[in-house]
Backbone as JSON, one array per atom type, in Angstrom:
{
  "sequence": "MYQMSYAETLEDSSYDRRGQERELFSLVIAQLQAAQEHGSASGEAAQALTSVHRLWSILIDDLGSPENALPTELRADLISIGIWCVKQADLIRTGDSDDFQGLIEINQLVRDGLS",
  "N": [[67.6, -22.0, -87.31], [66.35, -22.67, -89.77], [65.43, -25.24, -89.12], [63.56, -24.65, -87.15], [61.59, -23.25, -88.56], [60.76, -25.29, -90.25], [59.71, -27.14, -88.42], [57.61, -25.62, -87.41], [56.09, -25.45, -89.7], [55.36, -28.13, -90.04], [53.74, -28.46, -87.77], [51.7, -26.6, -88.36], [50.77, -27.78, -90.68], [49.7, -30.2, -89.74], [47.68, -29.19, -88.14], [46.14, -27.93, -90.11], [45.28, -30.18, -91.52], [43.66, -31.42, -89.61], [41.72, -29.45, -89.43], [40.65, -29.6, -92.01], [39.63, -32.17, -91.87], [37.68, -31.78, -89.89], [35.98, -30.07, -91.31], [35.13, -31.81, -93.35], [33.75, -33.73, -91.82], [31.74, -32.03, -90.84], [30.39, -31.44, -93.22], [29.43, -34.0, -93.95], [27.8, -34.49, -91.75], [25.87, -32.47, -92.09], [24.75, -33.39, -94.47], [23.68, -35.82, -93.55], [21.76, -34.84, -91.79], [20.02, -33.56, -93.57], [19.23, -35.81, -94.98], [17.88, -37.2, -92.99], [15.69, -35.55, -92.67], [14.45, -35.81, -95.17], [14.06, -38.5, -95.53], [14.83, -42.05, -95.71], [14.7, -43.11, -98.28], [15.31, -41.13, -100.01], [17.06, -38.97, -102.36], [18.83, -37.36, -101.01], [19.46, -38.97, -98.84], [20.79, -41.09, -100.11], [23.06, -39.74, -101.06], [24.19, -38.82, -98.62], [24.73, -41.24, -97.25], [26.55, -42.44, -98.96], [28.61, -40.6, -98.69], [29.26, -40.93, -95.97], [30.24, -43.53, -96.05], [32.48, -43.22, -97.79], [34.07, -41.3, -96.38], [34.62, -42.62, -93.92], [35.84, -44.96, -94.85], [38.23, -44.01, -95.95], [39.36, -42.89, -93.62], [39.57, -45.18, -91.97], [41.41, -46.71, -93.42], [43.66, -45.01, -93.22], [43.97, -44.91, -90.42], [44.65, -47.53, -89.93], [47.16, -47.72, -90.91], [50.64, -48.26, -90.36], [52.19, -46.0, -90.26], [50.66, -44.05, -89.12], [50.45, -41.68, -86.58], [48.95, -41.61, -84.28], [48.12, -42.84, -80.98], [48.05, -46.38, -80.48], [45.8, -47.58, -79.19], [43.84, -45.57, -79.38], [43.64, -45.38, -82.15], [42.59, -47.93, -82.71], [40.12, -47.72, -81.4], [38.9, -45.68, -82.9], [38.81, -46.91, -85.4], [36.97, -48.93, -84.82], [34.7, -47.37, -84.34], [34.41, -46.27, -86.87], [33.87, -48.56, -88.41], [31.41, -49.26, -87.32], [29.91, -47.03, -88.16], [29.97, -47.32, -90.97], [28.65, -49.79, -91.21], [26.17, -49.1, -90.11], [25.32, -47.18, -91.95], [25.03, -48.85, -94.16], [22.93, -50.47, -93.25], [20.85, -48.62, -93.16], [20.72, -47.95, -95.85], [19.83, -50.38, -96.96], [17.32, -50.51, -95.95], [16.92, -51.64, -93.48], [17.16, -50.16, -91.23], [16.5, -46.9, -89.89], [17.97, -45.1, -88.56], [19.25, -42.34, -88.59], [19.92, -40.46, -86.71], [21.66, -41.61, -84.81], [23.98, -41.96, -86.37], [24.49, -39.27, -86.96], [25.02, -38.19, -84.39], [27.29, -39.67, -83.52], [29.18, -38.99, -85.49], [29.3, -36.24, -85.01], [30.45, -36.21, -82.47], [32.99, -37.3, -83.01], [33.95, -35.37, -84.83], [33.96, -33.1, -83.16], [35.93, -33.87, -81.4], [38.21, -33.44, -82.82], [39.26, -30.98, -82.37]],
  "CA": [[66.53, -21.18, -87.85], [65.66, -23.46, -90.78], [64.71, -26.33, -88.46], [62.43, -24.08, -86.45], [60.56, -22.98, -89.57], [60.26, -26.57, -90.72], [58.88, -27.67, -87.34], [56.38, -24.83, -87.38], [55.32, -25.84, -90.88], [54.77, -29.43, -89.75], [52.64, -28.25, -86.84], [50.62, -25.96, -89.1], [50.26, -28.76, -91.62], [48.88, -31.11, -88.97], [46.49, -28.43, -87.76], [45.34, -27.76, -91.31], [44.64, -31.46, -91.82], [42.55, -31.59, -88.66], [40.68, -28.51, -89.85], [40.0, -30.17, -93.2], [38.83, -33.31, -91.42], [36.5, -31.21, -89.23], [35.09, -29.58, -92.37], [34.52, -32.98, -93.99], [32.75, -34.25, -90.9], [30.61, -31.1, -90.83], [29.66, -31.65, -94.47], [28.73, -35.28, -93.85], [26.74, -34.31, -90.75], [24.81, -31.69, -92.73], [24.09, -34.29, -95.42], [22.88, -36.76, -92.77], [20.6, -34.12, -91.27], [19.11, -33.4, -94.71], [18.7, -37.15, -95.27], [16.92, -37.51, -91.94], [14.49, -34.76, -92.97], [13.82, -36.25, -96.42], [13.76, -39.93, -95.46], [15.89, -42.97, -96.14], [14.59, -43.44, -99.7], [15.54, -39.9, -100.78], [18.37, -38.71, -102.96], [19.69, -36.82, -99.94], [19.94, -40.11, -98.06], [21.8, -41.8, -100.92], [24.28, -38.93, -101.06], [24.76, -38.82, -97.27], [25.25, -42.56, -96.93], [27.76, -42.61, -99.75], [29.64, -39.75, -98.07], [29.68, -41.6, -94.73], [31.07, -44.68, -96.44], [33.76, -42.74, -98.32], [34.85, -40.67, -95.31], [35.13, -43.6, -92.96], [36.76, -45.88, -95.53], [39.53, -43.32, -96.01], [39.9, -42.79, -92.27], [39.95, -46.51, -91.5], [42.68, -47.05, -94.1], [44.72, -44.2, -92.62], [44.17, -45.33, -89.03], [45.27, -48.85, -89.96], [48.53, -47.61, -91.41], [51.66, -48.19, -89.31], [52.75, -44.65, -90.23], [49.77, -43.16, -88.38], [51.13, -41.32, -85.33], [48.07, -41.67, -83.11], [48.33, -44.02, -80.12], [47.44, -47.6, -81.0], [44.46, -47.8, -78.62], [42.95, -44.57, -79.97], [43.42, -45.79, -83.53], [41.68, -49.07, -82.68], [38.78, -47.23, -81.03], [38.36, -44.94, -84.04], [38.5, -47.9, -86.43], [35.71, -49.56, -84.41], [33.64, -46.39, -84.59], [34.25, -46.19, -88.32], [33.21, -49.78, -88.88], [30.01, -49.13, -86.93], [29.28, -46.03, -89.03], [29.78, -47.92, -92.3], [27.59, -50.81, -91.09], [24.89, -48.41, -89.9], [24.95, -46.6, -93.24], [24.55, -49.96, -95.0], [21.61, -50.88, -92.75], [19.88, -47.62, -93.61], [20.61, -48.09, -97.31], [19.05, -51.57, -97.3], [15.99, -50.39, -95.36], [16.86, -52.36, -92.22], [17.23, -49.17, -90.17], [16.33, -45.51, -90.31], [18.63, -44.39, -87.46], [20.2, -41.3, -88.98], [20.33, -39.7, -85.53], [22.86, -42.25, -84.25], [25.11, -41.58, -87.23], [24.75, -37.84, -86.78], [25.63, -37.96, -83.09], [28.64, -40.25, -83.49], [30.06, -38.16, -86.32], [29.5, -34.97, -84.32], [31.41, -36.44, -81.39], [34.33, -37.45, -83.59], [34.33, -34.04, -85.35], [34.27, -32.2, -82.04], [37.18, -34.32, -80.81], [39.34, -33.03, -83.68], [39.69, -29.63, -81.99]],
  "C": [[65.7, -21.97, -88.86], [64.84, -24.56, -90.13], [63.47, -25.81, -87.73], [61.29, -23.81, -87.44], [59.94, -24.27, -90.06], [59.32, -27.18, -89.68], [57.56, -26.93, -87.26], [55.48, -25.2, -88.56], [54.65, -27.19, -90.65], [53.59, -29.3, -88.81], [51.45, -27.62, -87.55], [49.97, -26.95, -90.05], [49.33, -29.74, -90.92], [47.58, -30.43, -88.56], [45.57, -28.24, -88.95], [44.6, -29.05, -91.67], [43.46, -31.71, -90.88], [41.4, -30.66, -89.01], [39.93, -29.03, -91.06], [39.13, -31.37, -92.8], [37.57, -32.83, -90.72], [35.49, -30.73, -90.27], [34.39, -30.74, -93.08], [33.45, -33.6, -93.1], [31.52, -33.35, -90.86], [29.75, -31.25, -92.08], [28.82, -32.93, -94.41], [27.57, -35.17, -92.86], [25.58, -33.53, -91.35], [24.04, -32.55, -93.74], [23.19, -35.29, -94.68], [21.63, -36.09, -92.21], [19.56, -33.9, -92.38], [18.45, -34.74, -95.04], [17.63, -37.54, -94.25], [15.6, -36.78, -92.21], [13.72, -35.33, -94.17], [13.5, -37.75, -96.45], [14.83, -40.8, -96.11], [15.82, -43.36, -97.61], [14.9, -42.24, -100.6], [16.92, -39.85, -101.41], [19.35, -38.16, -101.94], [20.27, -37.95, -99.1], [21.02, -40.87, -98.83], [23.13, -41.05, -100.9], [24.97, -38.98, -99.69], [25.4, -40.16, -96.93], [26.5, -42.89, -97.72], [28.91, -41.8, -99.14], [30.16, -40.36, -96.78], [30.63, -42.74, -95.07], [32.44, -44.22, -96.93], [34.65, -42.17, -97.22], [35.45, -41.71, -94.39], [36.04, -44.63, -93.6], [38.16, -45.28, -95.61], [40.16, -43.26, -94.63], [40.36, -44.14, -91.73], [41.26, -46.96, -92.14], [43.84, -46.3, -93.46], [45.01, -44.65, -91.19], [44.84, -46.7, -88.95], [46.71, -48.85, -90.42], [49.53, -47.53, -90.26], [52.31, -46.8, -89.21], [51.89, -43.66, -89.46], [50.34, -42.94, -86.98], [50.23, -41.37, -84.1], [48.4, -42.9, -82.27], [47.5, -45.21, -80.62], [46.02, -47.8, -80.48], [43.45, -46.82, -79.2], [42.63, -44.94, -81.42], [42.42, -46.94, -83.59], [40.26, -48.63, -82.35], [38.13, -46.5, -82.21], [38.0, -45.87, -85.2], [37.17, -48.59, -86.1], [34.53, -48.64, -84.65], [33.36, -46.3, -86.09], [33.53, -47.39, -88.9], [31.73, -49.73, -88.53], [29.28, -48.17, -87.86], [29.0, -46.6, -90.42], [28.67, -48.96, -92.26], [26.23, -50.15, -90.92], [24.41, -47.77, -91.2], [24.41, -47.68, -94.17], [23.17, -50.44, -94.56], [20.52, -49.9, -93.19], [19.64, -47.77, -95.11], [19.73, -49.27, -97.71], [17.64, -51.55, -96.7], [15.83, -51.12, -94.04], [16.95, -51.44, -91.01], [16.9, -47.81, -90.75], [16.97, -44.58, -89.28], [19.7, -43.42, -87.96], [20.75, -40.58, -87.75], [21.58, -40.3, -84.88], [24.1, -41.9, -85.05], [25.49, -40.12, -87.05], [25.51, -37.61, -85.48], [27.06, -38.49, -83.01], [29.61, -39.4, -84.3], [30.29, -36.79, -85.72], [30.53, -35.11, -83.21], [32.84, -36.56, -81.93], [34.82, -36.09, -84.12], [34.75, -33.13, -84.21], [35.55, -32.59, -81.33], [38.4, -33.94, -81.62], [39.86, -31.64, -83.33], [41.08, -29.62, -81.42]]
}
């Protein structure tokens, strides 16, 4: 009986984490959409790009951890996506790109995959 409750708690805990990750992605996506509307030199852009960098830095660290339970190939693919997102955010920040739409779409795809 105790083990069953513990297992259920672990499953719920994992689901809650995915839900929190989905919420974070949704927040970042909303910030990127606002940044796209206001332009790459706006305060909204600065906030969105910082959020992209923070989110993906945390995820990349977690995905690189040997304790991460995801399959190795999936982890590697997500790390590659994360690196692209961070680089794209840096390009926008330095004025070398204004492709918010690419960042929005990639983050939407990752968020939607967390279901």
